[in-house]
mmCIF file of the C-alpha atoms, coordinates in Angstrom:
data_MODEL
# 
_entry.id   MODEL 
# 
loop_
_atom_site.group_PDB 
_atom_site.id 
_atom_site.type_symbol 
_atom_site.label_atom_id 
_atom_site.label_alt_id 
_atom_site.label_comp_id 
_atom_site.label_asym_id 
_atom_site.label_entity_id 
_atom_site.label_seq_id 
_atom_site.pdbx_PDB_ins_code 
_atom_site.Cartn_x 
_atom_site.Cartn_y 
_atom_site.Cartn_z 
_atom_site.occupancy 
_atom_site.B_iso_or_equiv 
_atom_site.pdbx_formal_charge 
_atom_site.auth_seq_id 
_atom_site.auth_comp_id 
_atom_site.auth_asym_id 
_atom_site.auth_atom_id 
_atom_site.pdbx_PDB_model_num 
ATOM 1   C CA . UNK A 1 1   ? 4.810  16.829 -13.427 1.00 0.00 ? 1   UNK A CA 1 
ATOM 2   C CA . UNK A 1 2   ? 2.686  17.948 -16.711 1.00 0.00 ? 2   UNK A CA 1 
ATOM 3   C CA . UNK A 1 3   ? 3.310  16.126 -19.908 1.00 0.00 ? 3   UNK A CA 1 
ATOM 4   C CA . UNK A 1 4   ? 5.139  19.627 -21.261 1.00 0.00 ? 4   UNK A CA 1 
ATOM 5   C CA . UNK A 1 5   ? 7.204  19.591 -18.370 1.00 0.00 ? 5   UNK A CA 1 
ATOM 6   C CA . UNK A 1 6   ? 8.755  15.828 -18.746 1.00 0.00 ? 6   UNK A CA 1 
ATOM 7   C CA . UNK A 1 7   ? 9.088  16.567 -22.528 1.00 0.00 ? 7   UNK A CA 1 
ATOM 8   C CA . UNK A 1 8   ? 11.229 19.706 -21.688 1.00 0.00 ? 8   UNK A CA 1 
ATOM 9   C CA . UNK A 1 9   ? 13.046 17.695 -18.887 1.00 0.00 ? 9   UNK A CA 1 
ATOM 10  C CA . UNK A 1 10  ? 13.880 14.734 -21.670 1.00 0.00 ? 10  UNK A CA 1 
ATOM 11  C CA . UNK A 1 11  ? 15.025 17.237 -24.320 1.00 0.00 ? 11  UNK A CA 1 
ATOM 12  C CA . UNK A 1 12  ? 17.502 18.812 -21.705 1.00 0.00 ? 12  UNK A CA 1 
ATOM 13  C CA . UNK A 1 13  ? 18.316 15.372 -20.895 1.00 0.00 ? 13  UNK A CA 1 
ATOM 14  C CA . UNK A 1 14  ? 19.217 14.156 -24.487 1.00 0.00 ? 14  UNK A CA 1 
ATOM 15  C CA . UNK A 1 15  ? 21.279 17.553 -25.117 1.00 0.00 ? 15  UNK A CA 1 
ATOM 16  C CA . UNK A 1 16  ? 23.361 16.923 -21.816 1.00 0.00 ? 16  UNK A CA 1 
ATOM 17  C CA . UNK A 1 17  ? 23.998 13.189 -23.269 1.00 0.00 ? 17  UNK A CA 1 
ATOM 18  C CA . UNK A 1 18  ? 24.817 14.474 -26.594 1.00 0.00 ? 18  UNK A CA 1 
ATOM 19  C CA . UNK A 1 19  ? 27.416 16.605 -24.908 1.00 0.00 ? 19  UNK A CA 1 
ATOM 20  C CA . UNK A 1 20  ? 25.905 20.068 -24.539 1.00 0.00 ? 20  UNK A CA 1 
ATOM 21  C CA . UNK A 1 21  ? 27.438 21.063 -21.150 1.00 0.00 ? 21  UNK A CA 1 
ATOM 22  C CA . UNK A 1 22  ? 25.359 24.322 -21.395 1.00 0.00 ? 22  UNK A CA 1 
ATOM 23  C CA . UNK A 1 23  ? 22.428 21.954 -21.308 1.00 0.00 ? 23  UNK A CA 1 
ATOM 24  C CA . UNK A 1 24  ? 23.441 20.845 -17.570 1.00 0.00 ? 24  UNK A CA 1 
ATOM 25  C CA . UNK A 1 25  ? 22.361 24.234 -15.447 1.00 0.00 ? 25  UNK A CA 1 
ATOM 26  C CA . UNK A 1 26  ? 18.781 24.516 -17.258 1.00 0.00 ? 26  UNK A CA 1 
ATOM 27  C CA . UNK A 1 27  ? 18.139 20.477 -16.447 1.00 0.00 ? 27  UNK A CA 1 
ATOM 28  C CA . UNK A 1 28  ? 18.629 21.288 -13.033 1.00 0.00 ? 28  UNK A CA 1 
ATOM 29  C CA . UNK A 1 29  ? 16.306 24.443 -12.914 1.00 0.00 ? 29  UNK A CA 1 
ATOM 30  C CA . UNK A 1 30  ? 13.686 23.109 -15.150 1.00 0.00 ? 30  UNK A CA 1 
ATOM 31  C CA . UNK A 1 31  ? 13.633 20.181 -12.298 1.00 0.00 ? 31  UNK A CA 1 
ATOM 32  C CA . UNK A 1 32  ? 13.794 22.522 -9.144  1.00 0.00 ? 32  UNK A CA 1 
ATOM 33  C CA . UNK A 1 33  ? 10.390 22.326 -7.841  1.00 0.00 ? 33  UNK A CA 1 
ATOM 34  C CA . UNK A 1 34  ? 10.334 18.313 -7.932  1.00 0.00 ? 34  UNK A CA 1 
ATOM 35  C CA . UNK A 1 35  ? 14.099 18.524 -6.178  1.00 0.00 ? 35  UNK A CA 1 
ATOM 36  C CA . UNK A 1 36  ? 12.571 20.972 -3.511  1.00 0.00 ? 36  UNK A CA 1 
ATOM 37  C CA . UNK A 1 37  ? 9.717  18.676 -2.856  1.00 0.00 ? 37  UNK A CA 1 
ATOM 38  C CA . UNK A 1 38  ? 12.231 15.582 -3.010  1.00 0.00 ? 38  UNK A CA 1 
ATOM 39  C CA . UNK A 1 39  ? 14.192 17.158 -0.619  1.00 0.00 ? 39  UNK A CA 1 
ATOM 40  C CA . UNK A 1 40  ? 11.681 18.131 1.867   1.00 0.00 ? 40  UNK A CA 1 
ATOM 41  C CA . UNK A 1 41  ? 10.454 14.490 1.525   1.00 0.00 ? 41  UNK A CA 1 
ATOM 42  C CA . UNK A 1 42  ? 13.313 12.684 1.874   1.00 0.00 ? 42  UNK A CA 1 
ATOM 43  C CA . UNK A 1 43  ? 14.491 15.065 4.853   1.00 0.00 ? 43  UNK A CA 1 
ATOM 44  C CA . UNK A 1 44  ? 10.911 13.830 6.749   1.00 0.00 ? 44  UNK A CA 1 
ATOM 45  C CA . UNK A 1 45  ? 12.199 10.168 6.484   1.00 0.00 ? 45  UNK A CA 1 
ATOM 46  C CA . UNK A 1 46  ? 15.510 11.525 8.810   1.00 0.00 ? 46  UNK A CA 1 
ATOM 47  C CA . UNK A 1 47  ? 13.805 12.567 11.613  1.00 0.00 ? 47  UNK A CA 1 
ATOM 48  C CA . UNK A 1 48  ? 16.856 12.864 13.582  1.00 0.00 ? 48  UNK A CA 1 
ATOM 49  C CA . UNK A 1 49  ? 18.614 15.126 11.121  1.00 0.00 ? 49  UNK A CA 1 
ATOM 50  C CA . UNK A 1 50  ? 15.512 17.258 11.047  1.00 0.00 ? 50  UNK A CA 1 
ATOM 51  C CA . UNK A 1 51  ? 16.212 18.631 14.282  1.00 0.00 ? 51  UNK A CA 1 
ATOM 52  C CA . UNK A 1 52  ? 19.517 20.110 12.901  1.00 0.00 ? 52  UNK A CA 1 
ATOM 53  C CA . UNK A 1 53  ? 18.761 20.801 9.191   1.00 0.00 ? 53  UNK A CA 1 
ATOM 54  C CA . UNK A 1 54  ? 16.149 22.653 6.814   1.00 0.00 ? 54  UNK A CA 1 
ATOM 55  C CA . UNK A 1 55  ? 15.374 21.528 3.146   1.00 0.00 ? 55  UNK A CA 1 
ATOM 56  C CA . UNK A 1 56  ? 17.297 24.230 1.506   1.00 0.00 ? 56  UNK A CA 1 
ATOM 57  C CA . UNK A 1 57  ? 20.123 23.067 3.618   1.00 0.00 ? 57  UNK A CA 1 
ATOM 58  C CA . UNK A 1 58  ? 19.994 19.790 2.343   1.00 0.00 ? 58  UNK A CA 1 
ATOM 59  C CA . UNK A 1 59  ? 18.912 21.003 -1.210  1.00 0.00 ? 59  UNK A CA 1 
ATOM 60  C CA . UNK A 1 60  ? 21.992 23.467 -1.653  1.00 0.00 ? 60  UNK A CA 1 
ATOM 61  C CA . UNK A 1 61  ? 24.406 20.545 -0.961  1.00 0.00 ? 61  UNK A CA 1 
ATOM 62  C CA . UNK A 1 62  ? 23.021 18.032 -2.603  1.00 0.00 ? 62  UNK A CA 1 
ATOM 63  C CA . UNK A 1 63  ? 22.545 20.208 -5.749  1.00 0.00 ? 63  UNK A CA 1 
ATOM 64  C CA . UNK A 1 64  ? 26.361 20.678 -5.987  1.00 0.00 ? 64  UNK A CA 1 
ATOM 65  C CA . UNK A 1 65  ? 26.824 16.705 -5.640  1.00 0.00 ? 65  UNK A CA 1 
ATOM 66  C CA . UNK A 1 66  ? 24.291 16.639 -8.408  1.00 0.00 ? 66  UNK A CA 1 
ATOM 67  C CA . UNK A 1 67  ? 25.847 18.826 -10.748 1.00 0.00 ? 67  UNK A CA 1 
ATOM 68  C CA . UNK A 1 68  ? 29.249 16.887 -9.718  1.00 0.00 ? 68  UNK A CA 1 
ATOM 69  C CA . UNK A 1 69  ? 27.594 13.692 -10.837 1.00 0.00 ? 69  UNK A CA 1 
ATOM 70  C CA . UNK A 1 70  ? 26.373 15.267 -14.112 1.00 0.00 ? 70  UNK A CA 1 
ATOM 71  C CA . UNK A 1 71  ? 29.240 16.193 -15.470 1.00 0.00 ? 71  UNK A CA 1 
ATOM 72  C CA . UNK A 1 72  ? 31.065 12.566 -14.867 1.00 0.00 ? 72  UNK A CA 1 
ATOM 73  C CA . UNK A 1 73  ? 28.220 10.793 -16.029 1.00 0.00 ? 73  UNK A CA 1 
ATOM 74  C CA . UNK A 1 74  ? 25.164 11.943 -18.085 1.00 0.00 ? 74  UNK A CA 1 
ATOM 75  C CA . UNK A 1 75  ? 21.860 10.481 -17.632 1.00 0.00 ? 75  UNK A CA 1 
ATOM 76  C CA . UNK A 1 76  ? 20.089 8.681  -20.606 1.00 0.00 ? 76  UNK A CA 1 
ATOM 77  C CA . UNK A 1 77  ? 16.602 9.592  -19.370 1.00 0.00 ? 77  UNK A CA 1 
ATOM 78  C CA . UNK A 1 78  ? 14.320 11.838 -17.111 1.00 0.00 ? 78  UNK A CA 1 
ATOM 79  C CA . UNK A 1 79  ? 13.724 8.531  -15.018 1.00 0.00 ? 79  UNK A CA 1 
ATOM 80  C CA . UNK A 1 80  ? 17.444 8.403  -15.017 1.00 0.00 ? 80  UNK A CA 1 
ATOM 81  C CA . UNK A 1 81  ? 17.611 11.832 -13.944 1.00 0.00 ? 81  UNK A CA 1 
ATOM 82  C CA . UNK A 1 82  ? 15.517 11.823 -10.887 1.00 0.00 ? 82  UNK A CA 1 
ATOM 83  C CA . UNK A 1 83  ? 17.233 8.643  -9.662  1.00 0.00 ? 83  UNK A CA 1 
ATOM 84  C CA . UNK A 1 84  ? 20.735 10.373 -9.776  1.00 0.00 ? 84  UNK A CA 1 
ATOM 85  C CA . UNK A 1 85  ? 19.205 13.454 -7.985  1.00 0.00 ? 85  UNK A CA 1 
ATOM 86  C CA . UNK A 1 86  ? 17.381 11.045 -5.199  1.00 0.00 ? 86  UNK A CA 1 
ATOM 87  C CA . UNK A 1 87  ? 20.799 9.303  -4.945  1.00 0.00 ? 87  UNK A CA 1 
ATOM 88  C CA . UNK A 1 88  ? 22.642 12.774 -4.128  1.00 0.00 ? 88  UNK A CA 1 
ATOM 89  C CA . UNK A 1 89  ? 19.984 13.554 -2.019  1.00 0.00 ? 89  UNK A CA 1 
ATOM 90  C CA . UNK A 1 90  ? 20.115 10.523 -0.184  1.00 0.00 ? 90  UNK A CA 1 
ATOM 91  C CA . UNK A 1 91  ? 23.981 10.572 0.428   1.00 0.00 ? 91  UNK A CA 1 
ATOM 92  C CA . UNK A 1 92  ? 23.737 14.002 1.760   1.00 0.00 ? 92  UNK A CA 1 
ATOM 93  C CA . UNK A 1 93  ? 21.515 13.090 4.416   1.00 0.00 ? 93  UNK A CA 1 
ATOM 94  C CA . UNK A 1 94  ? 23.467 9.870  5.555   1.00 0.00 ? 94  UNK A CA 1 
ATOM 95  C CA . UNK A 1 95  ? 26.877 12.174 5.375   1.00 0.00 ? 95  UNK A CA 1 
ATOM 96  C CA . UNK A 1 96  ? 24.633 14.512 7.812   1.00 0.00 ? 96  UNK A CA 1 
ATOM 97  C CA . UNK A 1 97  ? 23.417 11.681 9.957   1.00 0.00 ? 97  UNK A CA 1 
ATOM 98  C CA . UNK A 1 98  ? 27.046 11.003 10.462  1.00 0.00 ? 98  UNK A CA 1 
ATOM 99  C CA . UNK A 1 99  ? 28.017 14.111 11.053  1.00 0.00 ? 99  UNK A CA 1 
ATOM 100 C CA . UNK A 1 100 ? 25.415 15.014 13.833  1.00 0.00 ? 100 UNK A CA 1 
ATOM 101 C CA . UNK A 1 101 ? 25.143 11.625 15.154  1.00 0.00 ? 101 UNK A CA 1 
ATOM 102 C CA . UNK A 1 102 ? 28.536 9.781  14.825  1.00 0.00 ? 102 UNK A CA 1 
ATOM 103 C CA . UNK A 1 103 ? 30.793 9.527  18.237  1.00 0.00 ? 103 UNK A CA 1 
ATOM 104 C CA . UNK A 1 104 ? 31.681 12.780 19.692  1.00 0.00 ? 104 UNK A CA 1 
ATOM 105 C CA . UNK A 1 105 ? 29.576 14.671 17.147  1.00 0.00 ? 105 UNK A CA 1 
ATOM 106 C CA . UNK A 1 106 ? 27.191 17.622 17.677  1.00 0.00 ? 106 UNK A CA 1 
ATOM 107 C CA . UNK A 1 107 ? 24.045 15.706 17.509  1.00 0.00 ? 107 UNK A CA 1 
ATOM 108 C CA . UNK A 1 108 ? 24.814 13.494 20.350  1.00 0.00 ? 108 UNK A CA 1 
ATOM 109 C CA . UNK A 1 109 ? 22.099 15.503 22.757  1.00 0.00 ? 109 UNK A CA 1 
ATOM 110 C CA . UNK A 1 110 ? 18.552 15.588 21.972  1.00 0.00 ? 110 UNK A CA 1 
ATOM 111 C CA . UNK A 1 111 ? 16.848 18.195 20.796  1.00 0.00 ? 111 UNK A CA 1 
ATOM 112 C CA . UNK A 1 112 ? 12.913 18.690 20.040  1.00 0.00 ? 112 UNK A CA 1 
ATOM 113 C CA . UNK A 1 113 ? 11.800 18.439 16.436  1.00 0.00 ? 113 UNK A CA 1 
ATOM 114 C CA . UNK A 1 114 ? 10.657 22.169 14.994  1.00 0.00 ? 114 UNK A CA 1 
ATOM 115 C CA . UNK A 1 115 ? 7.293  22.362 16.157  1.00 0.00 ? 115 UNK A CA 1 
ATOM 116 C CA . UNK A 1 116 ? 4.454  22.794 13.461  1.00 0.00 ? 116 UNK A CA 1 
ATOM 117 C CA . UNK A 1 117 ? 6.157  21.022 10.578  1.00 0.00 ? 117 UNK A CA 1 
ATOM 118 C CA . UNK A 1 118 ? 4.075  19.339 8.486   1.00 0.00 ? 118 UNK A CA 1 
ATOM 119 C CA . UNK A 1 119 ? 5.771  19.805 5.254   1.00 0.00 ? 119 UNK A CA 1 
ATOM 120 C CA . UNK A 1 120 ? 6.256  16.832 2.789   1.00 0.00 ? 120 UNK A CA 1 
ATOM 121 C CA . UNK A 1 121 ? 5.823  12.953 2.861   1.00 0.00 ? 121 UNK A CA 1 
ATOM 122 C CA . UNK A 1 122 ? 5.298  11.534 6.283   1.00 0.00 ? 122 UNK A CA 1 
ATOM 123 C CA . UNK A 1 123 ? 5.909  7.976  6.613   1.00 0.00 ? 123 UNK A CA 1 
ATOM 124 C CA . UNK A 1 124 ? 3.765  5.705  9.339   1.00 0.00 ? 124 UNK A CA 1 
ATOM 125 C CA . UNK A 1 125 ? 4.994  6.654  13.047  1.00 0.00 ? 125 UNK A CA 1 
ATOM 126 C CA . UNK A 1 126 ? 8.075  7.400  11.636  1.00 0.00 ? 126 UNK A CA 1 
ATOM 127 C CA . UNK A 1 127 ? 8.670  10.290 14.632  1.00 0.00 ? 127 UNK A CA 1 
ATOM 128 C CA . UNK A 1 128 ? 9.045  6.509  16.857  1.00 0.00 ? 128 UNK A CA 1 
ATOM 129 C CA . UNK A 1 129 ? 11.675 4.742  14.760  1.00 0.00 ? 129 UNK A CA 1 
ATOM 130 C CA . UNK A 1 130 ? 14.990 5.183  15.559  1.00 0.00 ? 130 UNK A CA 1 
ATOM 131 C CA . UNK A 1 131 ? 18.012 6.589  13.569  1.00 0.00 ? 131 UNK A CA 1 
ATOM 132 C CA . UNK A 1 132 ? 19.756 3.134  12.876  1.00 0.00 ? 132 UNK A CA 1 
ATOM 133 C CA . UNK A 1 133 ? 16.459 1.897  11.540  1.00 0.00 ? 133 UNK A CA 1 
ATOM 134 C CA . UNK A 1 134 ? 15.753 4.880  9.159   1.00 0.00 ? 134 UNK A CA 1 
ATOM 135 C CA . UNK A 1 135 ? 19.812 4.991  8.311   1.00 0.00 ? 135 UNK A CA 1 
ATOM 136 C CA . UNK A 1 136 ? 19.619 1.553  7.248   1.00 0.00 ? 136 UNK A CA 1 
ATOM 137 C CA . UNK A 1 137 ? 16.438 1.634  5.443   1.00 0.00 ? 137 UNK A CA 1 
ATOM 138 C CA . UNK A 1 138 ? 17.879 4.152  3.027   1.00 0.00 ? 138 UNK A CA 1 
ATOM 139 C CA . UNK A 1 139 ? 21.150 1.971  2.735   1.00 0.00 ? 139 UNK A CA 1 
ATOM 140 C CA . UNK A 1 140 ? 19.204 -0.661 1.878   1.00 0.00 ? 140 UNK A CA 1 
ATOM 141 C CA . UNK A 1 141 ? 16.688 1.181  -0.984  1.00 0.00 ? 141 UNK A CA 1 
ATOM 142 C CA . UNK A 1 142 ? 20.409 1.621  -2.905  1.00 0.00 ? 142 UNK A CA 1 
ATOM 143 C CA . UNK A 1 143 ? 20.774 -2.149 -2.828  1.00 0.00 ? 143 UNK A CA 1 
ATOM 144 C CA . UNK A 1 144 ? 18.039 -3.203 -4.511  1.00 0.00 ? 144 UNK A CA 1 
ATOM 145 C CA . UNK A 1 145 ? 17.813 -4.279 -8.093  1.00 0.00 ? 145 UNK A CA 1 
ATOM 146 C CA . UNK A 1 146 ? 17.874 -1.361 -11.049 1.00 0.00 ? 146 UNK A CA 1 
ATOM 147 C CA . UNK A 1 147 ? 14.326 -1.942 -11.868 1.00 0.00 ? 147 UNK A CA 1 
ATOM 148 C CA . UNK A 1 148 ? 12.730 -2.529 -8.589  1.00 0.00 ? 148 UNK A CA 1 
ATOM 149 C CA . UNK A 1 149 ? 14.966 0.674  -7.145  1.00 0.00 ? 149 UNK A CA 1 
ATOM 150 C CA . UNK A 1 150 ? 13.822 2.876  -9.963  1.00 0.00 ? 150 UNK A CA 1 
ATOM 151 C CA . UNK A 1 151 ? 10.212 2.474  -9.272  1.00 0.00 ? 151 UNK A CA 1 
ATOM 152 C CA . UNK A 1 152 ? 10.180 2.215  -5.643  1.00 0.00 ? 152 UNK A CA 1 
ATOM 153 C CA . UNK A 1 153 ? 12.259 5.742  -5.570  1.00 0.00 ? 153 UNK A CA 1 
ATOM 154 C CA . UNK A 1 154 ? 9.805  7.301  -7.546  1.00 0.00 ? 154 UNK A CA 1 
ATOM 155 C CA . UNK A 1 155 ? 7.019  6.433  -5.692  1.00 0.00 ? 155 UNK A CA 1 
ATOM 156 C CA . UNK A 1 156 ? 8.187  6.216  -2.025  1.00 0.00 ? 156 UNK A CA 1 
ATOM 157 C CA . UNK A 1 157 ? 10.727 9.789  -2.120  1.00 0.00 ? 157 UNK A CA 1 
ATOM 158 C CA . UNK A 1 158 ? 8.908  11.343 -5.455  1.00 0.00 ? 158 UNK A CA 1 
ATOM 159 C CA . UNK A 1 159 ? 5.328  10.228 -4.313  1.00 0.00 ? 159 UNK A CA 1 
ATOM 160 C CA . UNK A 1 160 ? 4.405  9.373  -7.893  1.00 0.00 ? 160 UNK A CA 1 
ATOM 161 C CA . UNK A 1 161 ? 1.344  7.736  -8.467  1.00 0.00 ? 161 UNK A CA 1 
ATOM 162 C CA . UNK A 1 162 ? 1.982  3.811  -10.232 1.00 0.00 ? 162 UNK A CA 1 
ATOM 163 C CA . UNK A 1 163 ? 0.147  5.178  -13.376 1.00 0.00 ? 163 UNK A CA 1 
ATOM 164 C CA . UNK A 1 164 ? 2.927  7.849  -13.741 1.00 0.00 ? 164 UNK A CA 1 
ATOM 165 C CA . UNK A 1 165 ? 5.693  5.661  -13.326 1.00 0.00 ? 165 UNK A CA 1 
ATOM 166 C CA . UNK A 1 166 ? 4.287  3.138  -15.700 1.00 0.00 ? 166 UNK A CA 1 
ATOM 167 C CA . UNK A 1 167 ? 4.066  5.989  -18.537 1.00 0.00 ? 167 UNK A CA 1 
ATOM 168 C CA . UNK A 1 168 ? 7.553  6.800  -17.793 1.00 0.00 ? 168 UNK A CA 1 
ATOM 169 C CA . UNK A 1 169 ? 8.964  2.799  -18.063 1.00 0.00 ? 169 UNK A CA 1 
ATOM 170 C CA . UNK A 1 170 ? 6.641  2.659  -20.998 1.00 0.00 ? 170 UNK A CA 1 
ATOM 171 C CA . UNK A 1 171 ? 5.299  -0.882 -18.900 1.00 0.00 ? 171 UNK A CA 1 
ATOM 172 C CA . UNK A 1 172 ? 1.716  -1.476 -17.442 1.00 0.00 ? 172 UNK A CA 1 
ATOM 173 C CA . UNK A 1 173 ? 0.752  -0.284 -14.041 1.00 0.00 ? 173 UNK A CA 1 
ATOM 174 C CA . UNK A 1 174 ? 0.642  -3.868 -13.118 1.00 0.00 ? 174 UNK A CA 1 
ATOM 175 C CA . UNK A 1 175 ? 4.173  -4.628 -13.948 1.00 0.00 ? 175 UNK A CA 1 
ATOM 176 C CA . UNK A 1 176 ? 4.935  -1.124 -11.626 1.00 0.00 ? 176 UNK A CA 1 
ATOM 177 C CA . UNK A 1 177 ? 2.839  -2.908 -8.772  1.00 0.00 ? 177 UNK A CA 1 
ATOM 178 C CA . UNK A 1 178 ? 4.851  -5.906 -9.026  1.00 0.00 ? 178 UNK A CA 1 
ATOM 179 C CA . UNK A 1 179 ? 8.084  -4.000 -8.914  1.00 0.00 ? 179 UNK A CA 1 
ATOM 180 C CA . UNK A 1 180 ? 7.066  -1.769 -5.722  1.00 0.00 ? 180 UNK A CA 1 
ATOM 181 C CA . UNK A 1 181 ? 5.877  -5.219 -3.961  1.00 0.00 ? 181 UNK A CA 1 
ATOM 182 C CA . UNK A 1 182 ? 9.255  -6.693 -4.981  1.00 0.00 ? 182 UNK A CA 1 
ATOM 183 C CA . UNK A 1 183 ? 10.999 -3.831 -3.563  1.00 0.00 ? 183 UNK A CA 1 
ATOM 184 C CA . UNK A 1 184 ? 9.309  -3.862 -0.027  1.00 0.00 ? 184 UNK A CA 1 
ATOM 185 C CA . UNK A 1 185 ? 9.621  -7.547 0.101   1.00 0.00 ? 185 UNK A CA 1 
ATOM 186 C CA . UNK A 1 186 ? 13.414 -7.610 -0.511  1.00 0.00 ? 186 UNK A CA 1 
ATOM 187 C CA . UNK A 1 187 ? 13.605 -4.426 2.287   1.00 0.00 ? 187 UNK A CA 1 
ATOM 188 C CA . UNK A 1 188 ? 11.705 -6.397 4.576   1.00 0.00 ? 188 UNK A CA 1 
ATOM 189 C CA . UNK A 1 189 ? 14.097 -9.516 4.455   1.00 0.00 ? 189 UNK A CA 1 
ATOM 190 C CA . UNK A 1 190 ? 16.963 -7.270 4.537   1.00 0.00 ? 190 UNK A CA 1 
ATOM 191 C CA . UNK A 1 191 ? 15.695 -5.344 7.448   1.00 0.00 ? 191 UNK A CA 1 
ATOM 192 C CA . UNK A 1 192 ? 13.857 -7.607 9.460   1.00 0.00 ? 192 UNK A CA 1 
ATOM 193 C CA . UNK A 1 193 ? 12.297 -6.556 12.206  1.00 0.00 ? 193 UNK A CA 1 
ATOM 194 C CA . UNK A 1 194 ? 14.208 -3.021 11.722  1.00 0.00 ? 194 UNK A CA 1 
ATOM 195 C CA . UNK A 1 195 ? 12.014 -2.314 8.536   1.00 0.00 ? 195 UNK A CA 1 
ATOM 196 C CA . UNK A 1 196 ? 10.602 1.496  9.816   1.00 0.00 ? 196 UNK A CA 1 
ATOM 197 C CA . UNK A 1 197 ? 7.153  1.285  8.405   1.00 0.00 ? 197 UNK A CA 1 
ATOM 198 C CA . UNK A 1 198 ? 6.377  -1.885 10.824  1.00 0.00 ? 198 UNK A CA 1 
# 
């Protein structure tokens, strides 16, 4: 994301925060490229759901959730906006997991992942990780302390470099690195042997 893009998002977030309801739709539109990319990356970390859903489907329902969330609690910064967006996408993916893989669900039989799909972020060996591990992982992310969670989400889900996260938070790259490591340690402690990247 360019400095100009970041500035435009900040202006729209400020307008929405000031009560300008007509800023909500332009804000979502201005962030659309990042939201598409984010949905694609997050869907890749739900390999079982990916057998049934495509990025556009996940994004469409997530945007409805995001629009509702923005009506209730406008974010105070672009950082909060992207955190809120990631939260809505994750909730959509978790709901799809329950829909397809709960008892008596349509996904209880196995089908292959779509061949040749190399789009988005691909965590190490994620195809060998079972559904429960990834679901537990995404739920555990929500339980991280605020600062660690925000840094982790921007780096893991949005694929932001540490330098960009540091600029957004107005902290040093070293601080971002500490928050990233703190998040990883907390997740591994909570998940133990179920941590997906082990």
